[in-house]
C-alpha positions as CSV (number, residue, x, y, z in Angstrom):
1,M,109.0,128.7,74.9
2,K,107.7,131.8,76.7
3,N,108.1,132.5,80.4
4,W,105.3,131.3,82.7
5,I,104.4,131.0,86.4
6,S,101.5,128.9,87.7
7,Y,100.1,129.0,91.2
8,G,98.4,126.0,92.8
9,T,95.9,126.1,95.6
10,G,97.4,127.1,98.9
11,A,96.5,127.5,102.5
12,P,97.2,130.0,105.3
13,G,101.0,130.3,105.4
14,I,101.6,128.0,102.4
15,E,102.0,128.8,98.7
16,R,102.7,126.4,95.8
17,V,104.3,127.6,92.6
18,Q,105.5,126.1,89.3
19,A,107.4,128.1,86.7
20,H,109.5,128.0,83.5
21,L,111.8,131.0,82.9
22,H,114.6,132.2,80.6
23,G,117.5,134.5,81.0
24,P,117.8,136.7,84.1
25,A,114.6,135.8,85.9
26,F,114.8,137.6,89.2
27,D,116.7,140.5,90.6
28,P,118.1,140.3,94.2
29,H,115.2,140.0,96.6
30,R,114.2,138.4,100.0
31,H,111.3,136.4,101.2
32,D,109.7,136.4,104.7
33,C,109.3,132.6,104.5
34,Y,111.2,129.5,103.5
35,A,111.4,128.8,99.8
36,I,111.9,125.0,99.3
37,G,112.0,123.8,95.7
38,I,113.2,121.4,93.1
39,T,114.7,122.2,89.7
40,T,112.7,120.1,87.1
41,R,114.4,121.2,83.9
42,G,117.5,123.0,82.7
43,I,120.1,124.8,84.8
44,Q,118.9,127.0,87.6
45,T,121.6,129.4,88.9
46,F,121.4,132.0,91.7
47,D,123.6,134.0,94.1
48,Y,122.9,133.1,97.8
49,R,124.9,133.9,101.0
50,G,127.8,135.3,99.0
51,E,128.3,132.5,96.5
52,P,126.9,131.5,93.1
53,R,124.8,128.3,93.2
54,R,123.8,125.9,90.5
55,S,120.9,123.5,90.6
56,L,120.3,120.8,88.0
57,P,117.2,118.7,87.3
58,G,116.3,116.7,90.4
59,C,118.3,118.9,92.8
60,L,116.5,120.4,95.8
61,F,117.1,124.0,97.0
62,V,116.3,125.7,100.3
63,L,116.3,129.4,100.7
64,H,115.9,130.7,104.2
65,P,113.7,133.6,105.4
66,D,115.3,137.1,104.9
67,E,118.2,135.8,102.8
68,T,118.9,137.8,99.7
69,H,119.1,135.8,96.4
70,D,118.4,136.3,92.7
71,G,117.6,133.8,89.9
72,R,118.7,133.2,86.3
73,A,119.0,130.5,83.7
74,G,122.4,128.8,83.3
75,D,122.0,128.5,79.5
76,E,119.9,129.7,76.6
77,F,117.3,126.9,77.1
78,G,115.9,128.3,80.4
79,F,114.9,126.4,83.5
80,A,111.8,125.1,85.3
81,Y,111.2,124.6,89.0
82,R,108.6,123.9,91.6
83,T,108.7,125.8,94.9
84,L,106.8,125.6,98.2
85,Y,106.7,128.8,100.2
86,I,106.0,128.2,103.9
87,Q,105.9,130.6,106.8
88,P,108.4,130.2,109.6
89,S,105.6,130.3,112.2
90,L,104.2,127.0,110.8
91,V,107.6,125.4,110.9
92,L,108.1,126.4,114.5
93,A,104.6,125.1,115.4
94,A,105.2,121.8,113.7
95,L,108.5,121.3,115.4
96,D,106.7,121.5,118.8
97,R,108.6,123.7,121.2
98,I,112.0,123.2,119.8
99,G,112.2,127.0,119.8
100,T,114.6,127.7,116.9
101,L,114.1,127.6,113.2
102,P,116.2,124.9,111.4
103,F,119.0,126.1,109.2
104,V,120.0,123.9,106.2
105,P,123.7,124.6,105.5
106,K,123.6,123.2,101.9
107,P,121.3,125.4,99.8
108,V,121.4,122.8,96.9
109,S,121.2,119.1,97.6
110,Q,119.5,115.8,96.7
111,D,118.1,115.3,100.2
112,P,115.6,112.4,100.0
113,R,113.4,113.7,102.9
114,L,113.1,117.1,101.2
115,A,112.3,115.4,97.9
116,Q,109.6,113.3,99.6
117,A,108.1,116.4,101.2
118,L,108.0,118.3,97.9
119,A,106.4,115.3,96.1
120,I,103.6,115.5,98.7
121,A,103.4,119.3,98.3
122,F,102.9,119.1,94.5
123,T,100.4,116.2,94.5
124,D,97.0,117.5,93.4
125,F,98.5,120.9,92.6
126,Q,95.1,122.5,91.9
127,T,93.0,120.6,94.5
128,P,92.3,122.6,97.7
129,L,94.4,121.5,100.7
130,Q,92.2,119.9,103.4
131,D,93.0,120.6,107.0
132,V,94.7,117.3,107.9
133,Q,96.5,117.3,104.5
134,R,97.9,120.8,105.2
135,D,99.1,119.6,108.6
136,H,100.7,116.5,107.1
137,L,102.5,118.6,104.5
138,T,103.7,121.1,107.1
139,L,105.0,118.4,109.3
140,M,106.8,116.6,106.5
141,V,108.5,119.8,105.4
142,S,109.4,120.9,108.9
143,D,110.8,117.5,109.9
144,A,112.9,117.4,106.7
145,L,114.3,120.8,107.5
146,A,115.1,119.8,111.0
147,A,116.7,116.5,109.9
148,A,119.1,118.6,107.7
149,D,120.2,120.7,110.8
150,P,122.3,118.7,113.2
151,S,121.6,121.2,116.0
152,I,117.9,120.4,116.2
153,R,117.0,117.9,119.0
154,R,114.7,114.9,118.4
155,H,111.4,114.0,119.9
156,K,110.5,111.0,122.1
157,T,107.2,109.1,122.2
158,T,105.5,108.6,125.6
159,A,102.4,106.7,126.8
160,V,100.4,109.9,126.6
161,H,101.2,110.2,122.9
162,A,100.3,106.6,122.3
163,H,96.9,107.1,123.9
164,G,96.3,110.2,121.9
165,V,97.1,108.5,118.7
166,D,94.7,105.6,119.5
167,Q,91.9,108.1,120.2
168,A,92.5,109.9,117.0
169,R,92.6,106.7,115.0
170,A,89.3,105.6,116.4
171,F,87.8,109.0,115.5
172,L,89.1,108.7,111.9
173,D,87.6,105.2,111.7
174,A,84.2,106.5,112.8
175,Q,84.2,109.8,110.8
176,C,86.1,109.0,107.7
177,T,83.3,109.8,105.2
178,E,82.8,113.2,106.8
179,P,84.9,116.3,106.6
180,V,87.6,116.0,109.3
181,H,89.1,119.2,110.8
182,S,92.4,119.5,112.7
183,E,90.7,121.0,115.7
184,E,88.6,117.9,116.1
185,L,91.7,115.7,116.1
186,E,93.3,117.9,118.7
187,R,90.2,117.7,120.9
188,V,89.9,113.9,120.8
189,S,93.6,113.2,121.2
190,D,94.4,116.0,123.6
191,L,97.6,116.7,121.5
192,S,98.5,119.5,119.2
193,R,98.0,118.8,115.5
194,Y,101.7,118.5,114.8
195,T,102.5,116.4,117.9
196,L,99.7,114.1,116.9
197,A,100.8,113.9,113.3
198,R,104.4,113.1,114.3
199,H,103.5,110.4,116.8
200,F,100.7,109.0,114.7
201,R,103.3,108.2,112.0
202,A,105.7,106.8,114.6
203,R,103.1,104.5,116.1
204,L,101.1,103.4,113.0
205,G,103.6,104.0,110.2
206,I,101.3,106.5,108.4
207,S,100.1,110.1,108.7
208,P,96.6,110.9,109.9
209,Y,95.8,112.2,106.4
210,Q,97.0,109.1,104.7
211,Y,95.2,107.0,107.2
212,L,92.0,109.0,106.5
213,I,92.4,108.5,102.7
214,G,92.9,104.8,103.2
215,R,89.6,104.5,105.2
216,R,87.8,106.4,102.5
217,L,89.2,104.2,99.7
218,S,88.0,101.2,101.7
219,H,84.5,102.7,101.5
220,V,84.9,103.2,97.8
221,R,85.8,99.6,97.2
222,W,82.9,98.4,99.3
223,S,80.5,100.8,97.4
224,L,81.8,99.7,94.0
225,R,81.3,96.1,94.9
226,A,77.7,96.9,95.9
227,G,77.1,98.2,92.4
228,R,77.3,102.0,92.9
229,S,78.7,104.2,90.2
230,L,82.2,105.9,90.5
231,S,80.7,109.3,91.2
232,E,78.3,107.9,93.8
233,S,81.1,106.0,95.5
234,A,83.4,109.0,95.6
235,F,80.7,111.3,97.1
236,A,79.6,108.7,99.7
237,A,83.2,108.1,100.8
238,G,83.9,111.8,101.4
239,F,86.0,112.7,98.4
240,A,85.7,116.1,96.7
241,D,84.7,114.6,93.4
242,Q,85.3,111.5,91.2
243,S,88.6,112.7,89.8
244,H,89.9,113.4,93.3
245,M,89.0,109.8,94.3
246,T,90.4,108.3,91.1
247,R,93.8,109.9,91.7
248,H,94.1,108.6,95.2
249,F,92.7,105.1,94.2
250,T,95.3,104.8,91.5
251,R,98.2,105.9,93.7
252,N,97.1,103.4,96.4
253,Y,96.2,100.4,94.3
254,G,98.1,100.8,91.0
255,M,95.0,100.9,88.8
256,T,91.9,103.1,88.2
257,P,88.8,102.3,90.2
258,G,86.9,101.6,87.0
259,R,89.4,98.9,86.0
260,W,89.4,97.5,89.6
261,A,85.6,97.3,89.6
262,S,85.6,95.5,86.2
263,M,87.9,92.8,87.5
264,V,86.2,92.1,90.8
265,V,84.2,88.8,90.8
266,S,81.2,88.7,93.2
């Protein structure tokens, strides 16, 4: 199989990459950002912070900004991986005045929080990242990095945060079929986008983006029960297109919207 690298849609400060490589893939180099990835196939080996490292399928790796590393296959079969590149400025903003970048002491691990963040990062690889989706991803990654660094302090929820979350939830309820921008949520909640996202999850058990998707899917179900087509229902609920809606519907309900609609009895 030949070498290949595939780039997904990104956003300012975020890049998503998938690749399959053989032999000596990369010479020593450095990034100006975090590289957070998962080995999906084969044996991925690299030298990092003075030691050889080995990542097997399912292992997570974290390479810090400005740290020299290389990359190569551990055998003749090559290796595949997915990597999220994220700028340190986004991580600092998401961690809300902590002031220092988190440092993950184990470059290769099976950290479940990092795994969850990467799963979110590579969902809908080619679909453009919406504002609140990008913020959700940034917060998940940043909190996972912070959780792996015992020196990072934790946040506390206050009544001000609770009020801001309730204001944002009401706004999402009212505007869920329209494009929702992070600046709007900051304005109605009087909280920064990352502070809001963190405390929204703490108060309601879900991120603003996931909450928005849930409200849109409720509209889809109502629309399908009213006899509208899949494409009409997707558009009316605020999804980019029918396939975008179908992916979210299936993830949330365990079946396609077409199958669901065929089973509903009036």
